C-alpha positions as CSV (number, residue, x, y, z in Angstrom):
1,M,-179.7,-56.6,208.8
2,S,-178.4,-56.2,211.9
3,S,-176.0,-59.5,211.6
4,T,-171.9,-57.9,212.3
5,A,-171.6,-58.6,209.0
6,T,-174.2,-56.7,207.4
7,Q,-173.0,-53.7,210.1
8,V,-168.7,-54.0,208.4
9,L,-169.9,-53.9,204.4
10,F,-172.3,-50.6,205.2
11,D,-174.1,-48.7,207.0
12,A,-178.2,-49.9,207.4
13,P,-179.7,-47.4,204.9
14,G,-182.5,-45.3,206.8
15,P,-186.2,-44.4,205.8
16,K,-185.6,-42.6,202.7
17,G,-183.2,-44.4,201.9
18,R,-185.2,-47.8,201.5
19,R,-188.1,-46.0,199.7
20,R,-185.0,-44.6,197.2
21,I,-183.4,-48.9,196.6
22,L,-187.5,-50.0,196.5
23,L,-188.4,-47.5,193.4
24,L,-184.8,-48.1,191.5
25,S,-185.6,-51.7,192.1
26,V,-188.8,-51.3,190.9
27,L,-187.4,-49.6,187.9
28,S,-185.2,-52.2,187.1
29,V,-187.3,-54.1,187.0
30,V,-190.0,-52.5,184.9
31,A,-187.1,-51.4,182.5
32,I,-185.7,-55.4,182.5
33,L,-189.3,-56.0,181.4
34,A,-189.6,-54.2,178.5
35,L,-186.5,-55.0,177.2
36,L,-187.4,-58.9,176.8
37,A,-191.0,-57.4,175.4
38,G,-189.4,-55.8,172.5
39,A,-187.2,-58.1,172.5
40,L,-190.1,-60.6,171.7
41,W,-191.9,-58.2,169.7
42,Q,-189.2,-57.2,167.4
43,F,-188.5,-61.6,167.1
44,Q,-192.5,-62.0,166.3
45,S,-192.0,-59.3,163.6
46,N,-189.1,-61.0,161.9
47,G,-190.6,-64.4,162.2
48,Q,-188.3,-65.6,164.1
49,L,-191.3,-67.5,167.0
50,D,-192.4,-69.7,164.0
51,P,-193.0,-73.2,165.6
52,G,-191.6,-74.8,162.6
53,K,-188.3,-72.3,164.0
54,W,-188.2,-73.5,166.4
55,I,-189.7,-77.5,165.7
56,V,-186.0,-78.6,164.9
57,Y,-185.4,-78.5,169.0
58,L,-187.4,-80.9,169.6
59,R,-186.4,-83.8,167.3
60,V,-185.8,-87.1,169.4
61,D,-182.2,-87.8,167.4
62,Y,-181.5,-83.3,168.6
63,L,-182.1,-84.3,172.0
64,A,-180.1,-87.3,172.5
65,F,-177.0,-85.5,170.4
66,L,-177.2,-82.4,173.4
67,G,-177.9,-85.3,176.5
68,Q,-174.4,-86.8,174.7
69,G,-173.0,-83.6,174.5
70,L,-173.7,-83.3,178.9
71,W,-172.8,-86.5,179.3
72,G,-169.7,-85.6,178.1
73,T,-168.7,-82.1,180.2
74,L,-169.5,-84.2,182.7
75,K,-167.3,-86.6,183.1
76,V,-164.3,-84.2,182.2
77,T,-166.1,-82.4,184.2
78,A,-165.5,-84.7,187.2
79,L,-162.2,-86.5,186.1
80,A,-160.4,-82.7,186.0
81,A,-161.9,-82.3,189.5
82,V,-161.1,-85.1,190.6
83,V,-157.5,-85.0,189.8
84,A,-156.9,-81.9,189.4
85,F,-157.6,-81.1,194.0
86,P,-155.4,-83.7,195.4
87,L,-152.2,-81.8,192.2
88,G,-153.3,-78.2,193.9
89,L,-152.4,-79.3,197.2
90,L,-149.7,-81.3,196.0
91,L,-148.1,-78.1,194.3
92,A,-149.3,-75.6,197.3
93,L,-147.6,-78.2,199.4
94,A,-144.0,-78.1,197.4
95,R,-144.7,-74.3,197.7
96,L,-143.7,-73.8,201.1
97,S,-140.9,-76.9,200.7
98,R,-137.7,-75.5,201.8
99,F,-135.8,-77.1,198.8
100,R,-135.7,-73.7,196.6
101,V,-135.8,-75.5,193.4
102,L,-139.5,-77.4,194.2
103,S,-140.5,-74.6,195.6
104,T,-139.3,-72.5,192.3
105,L,-141.0,-74.8,190.0
106,A,-144.3,-75.1,192.2
107,A,-144.9,-70.7,191.9
108,V,-143.7,-70.9,188.6
109,W,-146.7,-73.9,187.4
110,I,-148.8,-71.9,189.8
111,E,-148.2,-67.8,188.4
112,F,-148.5,-69.2,184.7
113,Y,-151.2,-71.5,184.6
114,R,-153.4,-67.8,186.6
115,G,-152.0,-66.4,184.5
116,I,-153.9,-68.0,181.7
117,P,-157.5,-68.7,180.2
118,M,-158.7,-72.1,180.6
119,L,-160.3,-71.8,177.1
120,L,-157.0,-70.6,175.6
121,V,-155.1,-73.5,177.1
122,V,-158.5,-76.2,176.3
123,Y,-157.4,-74.1,173.0
124,A,-154.1,-74.7,172.5
125,F,-154.0,-78.1,173.5
126,L,-156.9,-79.1,170.4
127,L,-156.1,-76.1,167.7
128,A,-152.1,-75.7,168.0
129,L,-150.2,-79.1,169.0
130,P,-152.0,-81.4,166.6
131,A,-150.1,-78.7,164.2
132,F,-147.2,-79.7,165.7
133,G,-148.4,-83.9,165.6
134,V,-149.2,-83.6,169.0
135,T,-152.3,-85.7,169.3
136,F,-154.9,-87.6,172.2
137,P,-157.9,-89.0,172.3
138,R,-160.8,-86.0,172.4
139,F,-161.5,-86.9,175.7
140,W,-158.4,-86.0,177.5
141,M,-157.6,-83.0,175.1
142,L,-160.6,-81.3,177.2
143,V,-158.8,-83.1,180.3
144,I,-155.1,-82.5,181.1
145,P,-155.4,-78.5,180.4
146,M,-159.0,-78.5,182.7
147,I,-155.7,-79.9,185.5
148,L,-153.1,-78.1,184.5
149,V,-155.4,-74.6,185.5
150,S,-157.2,-76.3,188.0
151,S,-154.6,-77.0,190.0
152,A,-153.1,-74.1,189.9
153,T,-156.2,-72.4,190.8
154,T,-156.6,-75.2,194.2
155,P,-153.5,-73.3,196.0
156,P,-154.0,-70.3,197.9
157,R,-152.2,-67.0,197.7
158,P,-149.6,-66.2,200.0
159,R,-151.2,-64.2,202.5
160,C,-150.8,-63.7,206.2
161,S,-153.5,-62.1,209.0
162,A,-150.6,-61.2,211.8
163,P,-151.3,-57.6,212.5
164,G,-148.5,-56.0,210.0
165,S,-147.3,-58.3,209.2
166,T,-146.0,-59.2,204.8
167,P,-147.0,-62.7,204.0
168,W,-143.6,-62.7,201.9
169,T,-140.2,-62.4,203.7
170,A,-137.8,-59.5,203.0
171,D,-135.1,-61.6,201.1
172,S,-136.7,-64.7,198.8
173,T,-140.2,-64.4,197.1
174,R,-141.4,-67.2,199.1
175,P,-144.4,-67.5,201.0
176,R,-143.0,-68.0,205.0
177,L,-145.5,-68.1,208.1
178,R,-144.8,-65.5,210.5
179,S,-144.7,-67.7,214.2
180,G,-142.2,-66.9,216.1
181,S,-138.8,-67.5,214.2
182,P,-137.9,-67.9,210.4
183,G,-139.1,-70.8,208.6
184,A,-141.0,-72.5,211.3
185,M,-143.3,-73.6,208.8
186,R,-139.9,-76.1,206.7
C-alpha cells in the first residue's frame, strides 16, 4: 500500500478503517453464502437438483455439440481479431490524415461503430440483412460485424497530455497533436 499509484488513488486506511473493511468483507461473504445456500435449498425442495434432470448435460453427443460451438466461437473470434486490429490501425492513421475527406470518413466510421453494441450489429447481419435478400455463410455473418465494431474500438480517442491544452483544435473537429506547429504530424 505504500506505492505511489495507491497513494494517488486513495489514502491508506487507518486502524479503524481496516477493521471496518474487514467487518464489511466478512459480512459480504456471509451474505453471499447465505444467498447461495437459500438458492440451493429452493432448487432442492422443487426437485431441480435431481440427477435425472442433469444427466443429459453429460451425454457425449451433447458435449460434442458444445465443443463444436466453442470451436466455432474461437475461430470466429480469432479471424475477427486478426483482421480488425490492422484495419483499426489503418483507421487511426486515416483519422490523422491531412486529407479532410479521408479523415472525416474514418471519424464517421469510428464514431458510428463505437456507438453501437456489437450484438446489435450481429443481429442486423443475422436477421435484418436476410430480410432484404442479402445473405452470406453464417460464419461470415458473425465475423463481419465483429470486424466492423472491433476495428472502430482499436483507434484511440483523441487526447493530448500537454498541460492546459485540449485534444481538439478550435477550427476543426479533427485531432491534432500540439508540438509547436499546427498540423505537425500531417
